[in-house]
Each structure stands twice: as C-alpha cells, then as structure tokens.
N, C-alpha and C positions, 0 to 999 in steps of 0.2 A: 504494500500500500504506500503511495507517495506521501512523504512528509510524516509518516506515522511516528518515526523515531524522534521527531521534534517536539512531540507532546509528552508530558509526564504520564507514564503508563498508569500508575496507581491512581492518580487523581482522576484521570479520564474514566477508568473503569468504575470507580466509586460513583461518579456523577451519572454515568450511563445507567447503573443499576437503579438509582433513585428515580431517574426520569422514566425508565421503561417499565417499572413495576409498581405503579400506584395502587393497583388492585391488590397485589400481594401485601403491600404495606398496610392497606386498609383492613385486610383479613387478619393480619398479625395483630394489629391494634385492637380490633373488635374482639378477637379471640382471647387476647390477654385480659381485656376488661371483663369478658364473660367468665374467664377462669377465676378471676379475683372475686367476682360477684357470687359465683357458685360456691366458692370457698367460704365466703361470708355466710351464705345460706346453708352451709354444711351439706351441700350436694356434691360429695367428693368424687363420685364417678364421672359426672359431667365435667367437673373442674379438671380432672386428670386428662380427659380427652382433649380439652381445650389447650392445656399445657403441652401435651404431646404435639399438637398442631403448631403452636407458637414456636417451640424449640426446634422442631424439624425444619420449619420455614425460615426461622431467624436465629441461627445458633449464637449470634452475638448477644442474645438475651440470657444465655445460660448462667453467667455469674449473677446477673440481677435476679433471676427467678429460682436459683438453686434451692434456697431454704424453703420457699413456698411449695416448690415442686416436691421436695422430700416429704414435707408435712402432708401434702395431698396424697402422695403415694402411700404413706403409712396408714393414713386414715381409711383410704379406699380399700387397701388390702385387708385391713382389720374387718371391714364390712364383708368382703368376699369370704374371708376365713369363717366368719360367724354363720354364714349360710351355706358353707360347704362347697363354694365354687373354687376349688383348689387349683384347677388348671388355669382358670382366669387369673388367679392370684399370681401364679408363676409367670404367666404371659406378661402381666404388668411389670414385674421385676425385670424380665428380659428386655422389654421396651425401655425401661428406665436405664438399664446398664448399657444399652446401645447409645443412649445420649450421654451418660456419665460413666464410662467404663472404669474410670479410676476414682470413683467416689467410695471411700472406705465405709461411710455410714450406710449407704444402700447395700453394699456387699455384705456388711455385717448383719443387716436386717434380713436380707434374703437367706443368709446362713442360719439365722434363728428359726425362720419358717421351715427350712429344710430339716433342721435338727428335730423340731417338734413333729414333723411328718415321718421321722425315722430314717431320712437319707443322710446318715452320719458322714459317710465318705465325702459326699458333695458339700455338706455343711462345713467340714474341715477345710476344704479347698477355698471356700469363700472367706472364712475367718482368716486363713493364712494369707490370702491376697490383701485383705484389709490391713493386716499387721505389716506386710511388706510396704504398703503405701504409707502407713503411719505407725511406726513401732511403739509409740507411746499411747496408743488408743486403748484405754483400759477395758471398755466393753468388749472389744474384739479379742483382747488377750484373755479375759475371763471366759468368754465363750470358747476360745480355742482350747483352754485348759480343760473345760468341761467335756468337750467332744474328744479330746485326747484321752481322757479317762475311759471313754467308751471304746475307742478304736485300738488303743494300745494299753491293755490292762497291766497292772503292776507285775503280774506273774511273768510277763515277757522279760522285764528287767531282771527279776530273780532267776529265771531260767538261763538267761544269757550270762549272768554272773556266776552260775553254778559250774565251775570249772570241772568238777568231778563228773557231772552228767555229760557235759560236752565232750570230755576226753573219752569216756566210755563209748559214746556214739561214734566218735572219730576212729577209735580202734576197731570197732566192729565193721565199720564201712571199709576201712583200709584192708582188713583181713579178707572181706568179701571180694573187693576189687582185685586184690593180688592173687586170689584163687581163680580168677577168670571172669568175674561179673564186670564187664567193661562198658556196659550201657546202663545208665542209671536214670530213674525218674524220682524226683523229690516231690511228694504230694503234700500240699499245704506248707510251702517252703518258708513262709514268714520272712525272716531277714535273709534267707538263703544260705545259712550256715552249714546245713547238712549237704546241700548240693556242692558247696565249695569244698567240703571235706572229701567228697567223692572225686572231684576234679583234682585236688591236691594229691589224692592217693593214686592217680594215674588212669582214671576212667577215660575211655576214648570219647564217649559222648555222654553229656549230662543234660537232662531236661528238668524243668521245675514248673509247677503250677501254683497259683495263689488266687483265691477268690476275692479277697479284700482289695479294693482299689488302692487304699492307703498303703497296705503292706506290700502290694505288688510294686508300686512306685518306689517305695523305700528299698525293696530288694534290688530293683534295677540300679539305684544309686550305689548300693553296697557292692554289687558285682562290678560296676565300672570303677569304683575306688580300689577294688582289689585286682583290677586288670583281668577279670574273668567274664566281662560282658560279651566278648566275642566267642567264648568257649562254652558257655552255659546258656541254653535257650530257655527263657522264662515266659510262661503263658499266663495271661490274666483270665482264668476260667476255672471252673470246678473240674476235678479229675473225671467226674461222672459224665462230662460232656466231651471228653477227649476221644479222638478216633485215630486209628492208623489206616492210611498214611496221611490223613488230612492235617493232623496236629503234630505228630511225631512220625518219622519215616518208617519205623518198624518197631516191633515189640522189644522191650528192654529185658535185661537179665537181672536187674535189681531195682526194687522199689524201697525207698527209705521214707519214713513218715513218723511224726509224733502227733498225729491228730487224735489224741486221747485227752479226756478230761478226768476229773477226780473219780467219776464213776466208770471209767475206762471206755465205754462205748458212746458217750454223750455227744462227741463231735463227728459221729458217723463213720468211724473207721471200718466197721463191718461192711457197710454198703460200698464204700470206696474200694476196699480190698477185693470184694466179690467182683466188682466191675473191672478192676485192674487184672485179676486173674483171667477173666473172660476176654478182655479186649486189649490190654496194654502189656502184659507180662508174658514172657516165654513160659511154656508148660513147666510144672514143678518136676523135681527129680522123682523118678517113679519108685525107687526102692533104695534102702540103705546099702544093699550089697551089689547094686547094679551100677556099673561105672558109666558116667556120662560127663561130657565136657561141661564145665560150669557155664561157659559162654552160650551153651545150647539150652540151658535150663533157667528157670526163673526162681527167685526167692525174695523174701521180704525181711527187712529190718525195721521193727523188731520181729522176731520169729514167733512170739506168742506171749501169753500172760497167764498168771495165776492170781485169782482174786481171793482175798482174805476178809474176814469180818469178826466182830465180837459185839456182844451186848454191853451197853454202858448205862450208867446213871449220871446225869448231868443236869443240874438246876438251870443252867444257862440255856441248854437245848430245850428243856421242858417249858420254860416260860415264853419261848418264842413260838411254840407249836400247839399248846393247849392251855385252857384256863386252869389256873392254879389257886384261885381265890374264890371265896363265896360271897364276899362283900367288897364293894368299891365305892369310896366316897359317900358312905352311909346308905348305899343302895344294895339290895340283894340282887344277885345276878342269876338266881335259880331259873328265872323265867326266860332267860335269853335264848334257850333252845340250843341246838348243836352248832358250835362255832369251830371252824377248821382253818388251819393255815393252808396255803396253796401247795404245800409239800406233803403228799400222801401217796403211799404205794400200795397197790393191789396187784394180784397176778394178771388182771385184765387191764389193758391200756385205757387211760382216761385223759383225753386231750386237755381237759380243764385243769389238771393237776401236774405238778412236777414230781417225779418219783423220788428225788433226793435233793438235798441242799449240800453245801460244803462248809466245813470248818477245819481250822488247823487245831487239832486236839491239844497240842502242846501249848497253845496260846489261849485256850478257852478260859474265860473268867470263871473262877471257882473250881477249875479243873474238872476231872471226870473220874469215875470209879469203874474199872472193868468188872463185869458181872459173870463173864465166861472167859475161858481161854480163847485165843484166836483160832478160827476154824477156816478150812478151805471151802470156799463157796463155789468156785468154778475154775476150770482150766480151758484155755482156747489156743488152738494152733493156727497162727496167721498164714502158715505155709500149706495149709490143707483146705482147699476150697470147699470140700464136702463138709468139713467141720464148721466153716463160716456159714454156709448156706443152711446147715441144719440147726444153727443156734436158736433161731426164733421158733422152731418147731420142737425143740427139746421138751420132754415131759417136765412138769413142775417137780422140782426135787425137794423133798422134805429132809431136813437135817435136825437131829436131836442134839442139843447142846447142854451138857451138865453145868449147872450153876455153881460157881466157885465162891461168890460173896453175896451176902444179903444186900439188897438195894432196890430202888425204884427203877423199873424198866422204862427208860426214856427214849432209847434209840438203838439202832444197829449202826456201828461205825465200820466203814469199808475202805480198804486200800488194796493195792495190787503190786505184784512184782512183774516188771516188764523184762522179758527174756530177749536181749538183743541178738544173741546167738547161743551156741551150746555152752559157752564159757562165761559170758558177761551178762549182768542183769542190773536193773535199777529198781529200787523199792520206794514206794510212796508212803510207807508205814509211819505211824505217829511218833515213833522213837527215832526216826531217821532225820538227819540234817539235810533237808530237801526243800525244793521250791514248791512242792506239792501240798495241797490240802487233802483232807479225807472226805469221802462221801458220807452223808448222814441221812439215815432213813428213820425219821421220828416215829414214835408210837403215839397213836391218837386216842387212847382210852380216855374216857371222861375224867377219871381219876387215875393216877399212876398205880400200877400193879406192883406190889413188892415181891420180888423173887427171893427165894431162900435156898441155902445150900441143900443139896439132895433133890431140888427141883430139876426138871429138864425143860428147856425152852425149845419149842418146835418152830423152826424157821423154814419158810418156803422160798426157793430161789427159782427165778424164771427169766426169760428174755423174749417175751412174746413179740415185742415191737423193736427188737435190737437195742432196747434199753435194759440194763441190768436192774432187776427188781428183787428186793429182799423184803419179806413181810414176816413179822412176828405174829404167829396165828394162835398159838395155844401154849399152855404150861401143863406138864405132867407133874402132879403132886400127890404122893401117897396112892399111886395107882389110878388116880382120877384125872381126866383131861379137862382142863378149864380153858374154854375159848375166850380169847382176849376181847372179842367183839361182843361178848355177852356178860360183861362184868359189872354193870352199873348197880344192880341190886346187891350183889355180893360185896362190892366195895363200900356202898353206903352203910352197910352194917359193920364191916371190918375196919374201915378207915374213916370214921366220921370227922369231918373238918369244919362243919358248919358252926358258926357262932352267932346265928341270927336270934333275934327275940322271937318269942312265940307268935306275936302278931305278924312279924315279917315272914316267918315260916308259913303261916296260914295264907297270907296274901300270895306268896310265891306258889304254894301248892294249888291255890285256886287258879292262878294264871296258867300254871302248867297243865291243869286239867282242861282248860280252854284250848290250849295249843298243842297238846300231845299228839293228836292225830296228824296235824300238819307237820310237826317236827320229825315224825318218823319217816316222812317222805322227802323232807327238804332239809337243807342246812345253809348256813351263811358262811361265806369264805372271807377271812380277814388276812391281810398281809402279815408276815411274821412280825414286823415292827408294830403293827396295830395290836397283835396279840400280846406282845411284850408291854405295850402301853396299857392295855386293859389289866394286866397283872401288876402294874405299878401302883400299889396302894398309897404310898407316900405322896406321889404326885396328885392323885385325885383327892386325897384328904386335905392336902394343902389348899387346893382350889376351893374345896367345899368350905373350909374355915375362912379363907379370905373373902369369899362371896358372902357368907353369912354375916361377917363383920361389916362389909360394905352395905348390905341391905339394912342391917340394924342402924347404921349411921344415917342412912337416907331416911329411914322412918323417923328417927329422932329429929332430924333436920326439918322434915315435913311438918311434924307436930309443933315444933318451935315456931316455924313460919306461920302456921295456921293460928296459933295462940297470939303471936305478935300482931298479926293482921286484925284479929278480932278486937284486941285492946285498942289499937290505934284508930280504927275507923268505926267501930261499932257495927260494921256491916259484915256479912258472911264473905269469906275469901273464896276466890275461884279454885284455890288449891284444895284438892280432895285427897286426904291421906288414906282413903280406902282404895285409891287407884292402884292398878298393878304396876310393878316395876318390870321394865322390859330389858331382856338380856339376849345378846346375839353371840353365837359361837360360830366363828368362821375358820375353825380348825380344818386341817387337811385330813381327808379320809374319815375313818370311824372314830367318833368322839362321844364320850358320855357327859361332857361338860354341860351341854344344854339341859340334859335330864337332871343332873345334879342341881343345876340352877332352878329348874321347875319344881324340884322337891323342897325348896326352901320356904314355900308359902308366899302368897301374894306376888309371885313372879310369873310372868309370861315369857317363856324361853323360845328362841328361834334357833334351829340348827341348819347349817349349810350342807348337811349330808345329802348326797344325791342318789346313791345306789338304793334301789327299791328294797332289796333284801335287808340291807343295813337299817333302813328306816323301819322295816317291820320288826327287827330286833329291838330297836329303841321303843317302839310302841308297846311291844310285849313287856319290856322292862318297866315301862310307865304303869301299865296295868298291874304288874306284879308288885309294884311298890306303892300302889294306891295314889298315883299322881293323876289328877284329872286330865282327861284327853285333851281338853281345850287349852291346857296350860303349855302344850308343846306343839310347835308348828315347824314345818320344813320350809326354809326361806329360799325362794327362787331356785327351785330344784335344778333347772336346766340352764342356769346362767353360766355362759362361757367365761365372762370377765369377772374375776374374783372381786374386783373393786366395785362391781355393780351391786354386790351384796351389801355394801356399806351405805345404806340409806336409812331414812327414818322409818320406824315401825308403823307409825300413823302420822297424820298431818299435825296432830296436836302434841304428840309426845316425842321425847328424845330417848336414847338408850341410857339405861342406868349402868350397864357394863357391856363391854365388847371384848370378847376373848380372841386374841390373835395367836396363830400358830407361828412362833418366832424362830424356832431352830429345827433344821432338817435332821432326820434320823442319822444321817451320815456325819453330823458334827459341824455343819456350816450354818451361818445365819441365812434365813430364807430371803430370796430375792425380793426386792421392792418392799422390804419390811417397813422402813421409815416412811415411805410414801403412804402405805396403808395406815400407819399409826397417825400421820398428819390428818388424813381424811377421817379416821375414827374419832379423833379428839373433837372435831367440829360437830360430831353427831351425839356427843354425850350431854346429858342433862347436868345441871349445876351439882357438883359433888359426885358425879359419876366417874367411872374409872375404866381404863384399859387394863386388861390382864394379859401379860404381865405389865407392870408399870415401869420396870427397869431391868436391864440385863448387864451383868458384869462379865467381862471376858477375863479369865485367869489363865496363866501359863507358867511354864517352867523350862529352864534351859537343860538340855540333856545331850549326852553322847550316845548315839545309837547307830551301830554298823548296819543293823537291819533296815532302818529307814533309808540309809544311803544305797544299799543294795536294791531296795524296792523302787528307788527314784531314778536311777541312772546306771548304765553299764560302766563299770569302773576300769576303763582302759582296754587294751588289747589282750592282756594275759588270760583273763577268763574265757575269751572267745577264740582261744587257740591261735592267737596271732593275727586273726582276720580283723580288718578295719571296719568295725560295725558301729562302735560307740557313737561317733559324731552324728550318725544318721538316725539311729533309734532314739538318741538323747534329745532330738528335736521335739519329742513327745513327752519330755520330762515335765511334770507339773510340780510347782513349788509347794502346793498344799496337799497333803495326804489325808484321805477321809476314811471313815469306817474303821478307826483304830480302837483297840482296847488298851488304854494306857496302863491299866492294872497289870497286864501280862506282856506289855511291850519290853523286849530285851533292850535295856538302856541303863546308863548310869546318870543319876540325878546330879547336876552340877550347880544347882541353886535351889532355894526355897521357892514355893509357888508365889506368884506376884500378880497383882491386878494390872492387866494390859490395857483395858479399854472399858468404857462405860457407855451404854446406849440408854438414854432416858426417853421412854416412849410417851411420857406425859408432859415433857418440857422440851420443846424443840431447841430453845436457846441454850440448853445445857450441853448440846452435842457438838462434836468436832470430828474431823476426819484424820488428823495426825496427832500422834502423841509420842514423846520420848520417855522411856521408863529406864531408870538406872537400877541395876540388879547386881548384887555382890556374889561372886562365885564361891560356893561352899566346898568345892572339890576341884582339883586340877584335872584337865582333860581337854578334849576337842568338842566345842559346841557344834553339833551337827543339825540340831532341830529344836524347835520350840513347840511342844504339844500344848494344846489349849482346850478349854472347856468353859462352861457358863454357870454362873449363879443367877438364877431367874427369880427376880423379886416380884411377887404378886402384889405386895404392898411393902411398906417400910420394914415390917417385921417378919413376914412369912415368905420363905423362899424355898426353892428346890435346886439341887445341883445336878448337872448332867454327868457328873463324875460319880454319882451314887452307885453302889453295887446293884441296886434294883432299877437303875435307869434304863429306859428303852432307847436312849440316845447313845451313840458312839462318840468318840472324840476325834479330833483332827490335829494335824501338826504341820507347821511351816518348816520345810527343809531349807536350810541356808544354802545359798549359791556356792559359798566356800566355807568349809569348817573353820572355826575360830579357836585358836589355842588360848587357854586361860590357866592361870594359877590360882590357888586358894587365896582369897582376899581381893582379887582383881575386881574392879568395878566395870560392868559392861553396860553400854547404852543400847537399848533395844529401840529402834525407830519403827514404830507400829503405825500402819496406815490401813484404814478401812475405806474401800471404795465399793459402795452398794453392799453386796454380800461377800465381797472378796477381801480377805485380810492378807497383808504382806508384812514381813518383818525382816529387818536387817540388823546386824549386830556389830558393835565396834568397842574396842577397849577404851575406857576413860581413865585418865591419870589420877583424877581426884573424884571423890564422891560429891554428890550434890543433889539438890531437890529435883523432883520430876518436873520437866518442862512440858507444857501442854499447848 
C-alpha cells in the first residue's frame, strides 16, 4: 500500500477499530450495564452470560471486571450446585478459565467443587496450579494439603521409609530375574520402586501400570530422575484393562505387586492376579520335578500369604462399634433401638457395610488383651490360578479357638505373612516393627460377651466376594453352644449395667414395646466416630449442666425484667416468662444435644439432623424419656448450606442457645467456624449463648521419629538408593491428623502450653498470630508440636479433646526442620491460624520473656 509506512501503525489501527465498530461498542456497553444490573438484582445466571459476552468482545475490560466476574461466577455456580446441575457448573468454570487461565482464585474454587464431587486427582491439579501462580495463597495451600491426605496417605511414606521391607522385595525380585524371569510387569506401581528394582536386577523388559493419575504422574517423574524412563514403560490404567499385544507386546514371566491392604484382599489382588494369569503372564511351572526354563514360565511376587487372627478385648474398639452406656446426659438410651457402626461382617456380602476396619494394635489407646492364641485362618497360593479362582467358592470354614484369658469379646484382630518366595517373607503382625496396621473385625453384640478360660470360640472364615470375612458366631461353654447373635436376654440377666431410676426404666420399657416390632426388622447405622461420641458421657453431661445453668439464668433474668417493668410502669410487660426458650443444634451428623436441651423443660429444641433413620432414633428416645413430641423439631432437613440453618426460630423470638460443632473428629478446627459463630451471635437473645463459648488450643513440643517417618521419605537410603524422596515429598502435609497422642512414640521436650484462644462470643478478642515462649524441659530435637483443645461451654464447664473417653483424635504440626534444644532453652513458637489451618514455626530465644500477641 502506498505511503502506509508513513502513518503510525498502532495509532491508525486503534482509530480504525473505534470508527468501524460502533455496534460492537454499543453491545459491550449495554451488556456491561445489564450485567451490573442483574448482579444488583441477584440474577446471577443472566449476569454471568452478560459478563461472558463483554469479556469475549472486549478483553480490555478484564482487569476492570475481574472481581465482579468472580463474584458472579461463584454465586451462579452455588445456585447450579444446589439444584444438581453439575455439568452446567463445570461448563461455567471452563468458560471462566478460558478468559482467566491464570486466575488462582477461580482455579482454587473449581478445585473445591471437584474435590466435593470426588474427583480428587483433578482437584489436586487445580490446587497445584493455583499454588504455582501464587505460592503464598493460603486457601489453595490448605486445600492442597487436604487433597494430598486423600491421594497420598501416610502409609506411603512409612512404606517407603521401611528399608527392611524394600530390601526384602528387592532381593526376591533380583533372585527371580537372575533365575530367568527377564520380562516383568509391576501392577499398581505407585512410585515405581519395584519396577526399578527389576530393571536394576537386569530384567530385559519392564512394564508398570498405575490407576491413580497423581501416582502415575509422580512415577513418570521418578523414572526420569533415575534415568529409567526410556527402559520402563508405564501405563496409566488398571491391570484388568491391559491386553497383549495392545498394551504390552507379549506375556511376561514375572508379575510383582503389593496391592494388598490390612485385610490382604481389600485392594483387589485376587481379581488382578486371576486376570494376569489368564491374559498377561506366561503359564505357571507345571510341577516341582518337571524342568522348565524360567523364561518360559510365569510367576508372581509375592508367591502367597498366610492369614492369622486372634480374639481380643479392647475398650477403644468397643466404644467405636457398639453402645457401651445406658444413660447419656440424663437420658436413657434403652429406646434407641439397634445402632450399628458401618463395620460389620457376615458370611454373606452386604454392600452397605465394610467387613473390617484397621488399627495399629501396638498404638491402641488403653491397649488390648489377647483372649486366644493366634490361629491360622487361611492360606493362599498366588502362583496357583485354581486356588485364586476357587477362593470365593470355598466352603465357610469353622474354627474352634480355646480361650486363654477371661475378657470381653470385642473383636477379631487379623494380620498376615506375605511369602515373597520360598525363603523370604514379610509379616504385618502386631508385634512387628512394620508400616502395616491390622484388620479389625468388631463384634456387635448389644452387650459385650465375657469369654472365660475353658470356653471355645467358634469363628467362621469365608471369602464369598474376594473379601476376607471372619465372624465370631458362637461360644462352647460346658458342652453348650451359645450363639452370639442370641445373647440379649442372657446378658441382661448376667451383666446388668443399667443404673436408671424406676421411672426411667418404665418409660424406656414402654417405648421399647412400641418399637420392638420395627426394631427387629431395621437398624440405624452410625459412623464409628458418632458411636464413640454417643458413648462419651462426660461430654454430654457437661453440655447438659451448662445448658441447665444457662436456662436457669435466663429464667431469673426474665423474672427480674418482668418485676422491674411492673414496678416502673404499673402496666403489664410484653415479656412473658412462660414462653419457651429456643435452642438450635447445628452439630454435624448424629447428635443428642437437641434432645438433651428439650428434656430441660420449657425448651423448644431444633436439630439439624437430616438422615431419616437418625431422626427416628431421636424421636424414639424422646418418647422413651417422656419428652413431649412438640418440644423437638428437625430444622431445615434438606438445607444444603449449613449457614442457612442459622436463622430465627420465629419472627418474634431469638435463640437462647446455639450449639456449634467446632472440632472435627480428626483433630482440626472445623472450616468456617468463626464465620458461623459471627452469624450465630447476631441471632441470640439478650443473655443467650453459643456452645461452646471459647476454645483453647494447647500443645507440647516433642521429638518423634514416627511423625517424621509418616510425613516424608527420609533421603535415598531407605528407598535402596533410588531418587524418590523429592517427588513423593511434594505431598508432605505439615499437619498430621487422627493421632492418638497417648500412644504416640515420642519424647516430651516441654510442658503443655496454651497456643491459641478462639473466643466465639467476643469477636474483638480474637487474633490470627501469636508468639508463645516455651522452656525446654529435656534436651533433644523438636520435630513436632501435637495439639488438642479445651472446649469451654461457659467460664467454668469445659471438656478436653485429650480425655481418654474423647471421641476426638489429636493433630500435630510437623516442623519443616527439626530444632535442636537443650534443657532450659527458651523456644519461641510462632503460631498462626488461618481459617481452620494452624501452622507453627519454632526458633531458639536467648532470653525468656512475656508472650507477644
């Protein structure tokens, strides 16, 4: 074009756009105005559409509209979530990220939705991107830690730190490869350590598969760092989906795997090995005396397993799986009906129940008592496909166990010996120094049955659905068989534990008569933590006492106000002291607090309990304790937003008390606690209270090698020289949860100290940072600060989450770097609380001094 270069390019283009597109400018202007108007009118869906149009047509408005667009996106997706339009919700986030691909707030928010929907791998990716964009973004960091706990559980670190276990696997693999097994498949490779052992041993071809996207990507990084990415082929898929030659070129001569859990079969090893023998492995050696080249036959490491078990007494197991008390907070619970934990084993599969849970018996609070000697429950040969296929069709095996000690039958504890080959094995037994927990099969008798020496316990062992099932079914005593599922009448006469008044017993009996027929056909399932909560008498009695005290104070206040008004005006006051007091319980899950409140007299209690069966239990208990039905209501049963529960009970009345669930069972402060407390305070009548009113966080400096081993891989030595630690340690979380401080292997390096205070009744008293000076009482390395809570219901009544009967566990902050201290040193703990996340750093102080706040 002539003379084009004589004109300033950028200025000309800008002027041409403005001249040529008046219609576009008008559309952008009107759409922006419409978006803002819709936002004002809370029409978030329409506002979102207008913002999309504006920002796609005029990207120069992105910085100007970013905050409003985010707000609109979050409000609109909340509405979509509430009506179940999940695909539309994610479509909106995808559109938002096309406009703002580097917006850490939108990435974090989408990750939160993905996590709630169960897409943990994808959620981790979004949180990780948000942190890369803004490393100091606390919400994304807290979310990443939470999802990291799901994706890479602590046993991964323990297992990789277990040099003895790793070395035994390496030796078995090396022996197999050197005997001719030169093509290897690692099923469920995790970090890739077993596949790398095979390659290092000289295997010609090594393949690996991993289903978890997070672990697959981590394994790829590990292989590259160890210069094996070109010699080990890793597939992101289940082994059950693998085919020859589509995924691997031919059958392999060795499969290595550790897809076992505490109950041996829970991770699907039986199904995956049956498939491998039929589709991925060379045929097994046909006989011991028949010579065959190892390269022409297939084998599995581990070669097999032996399962052991024993009957145990343990109060800790008992209180998490069955009701151990007859009265809670002044209420008889006889009318509750049958309550079960979700862990229950029967020979017939039941999808609604888990056949076992897991515990590390050596760390069980209160310990355990063996009631029988260990017995062999089952043997399995992983190199015999007929044995594997016949497992689920095996006859139910009955085993008679002589009782060696008197005690309450609470559970069967189960462990196994993993036979890697003919010479080497690993044990997961309770006496072993191992990364493994034991499988626990709790007994669900209404009252614990006492076993006595000379008794024989009859146990049934089966594997109907490829899950190991052990059931305690009967006891042989003096030649008579006592069925454990028919014990209620016998135990009521032999082991009376009721301490009810005659009136309470009569009410309970009448309620039971009304509900017996229904109870024989139905039961209510409570989570293990809910069962332990129900058994926590101290907790409920403290709430009952604090609430009775508050109601008494409000009655006196009302009477004084009524008398004062009459004296001053000579006219009747609008205050009526015969009015009911309103109490709201917004506890998570099953809670008796609303019923305890309703039993106080002149109280109308509202429960936020949503599950129908749990509501029925509360209604039965109300009838059984002579609480009028109209005194207990279920508040907003199907409310998705918890904060929606915090509203006035009526237009005229405010709440006398609001009960908040402040601490999660795992040992952490509940998310958004202070926001809920702020809202709750606005809804209290004069003199009303939030329960609890205050929470004190207490802690102690400790040296604990166990916490270090559970938090991160400690260098290359435990992982046989392979470079794994930097990659798996990306998933290290600074706060460990579900700890039992009473049995944690550690050395106490200080006295307990108050770390933090949360005042739920006084916003102005709170802070987010605090320095605490603590004197070391012993020399050592501070590796962690375990913490727990003193929960004050009022100024005088409190409960501790460290109590031996507590349904709560404890948590601990693991320091980034251990700190060496000597006796008498002063240590400054810098404590920070961001929402529900607590962080602590430690530094040596030269001189003592007062706490800074």
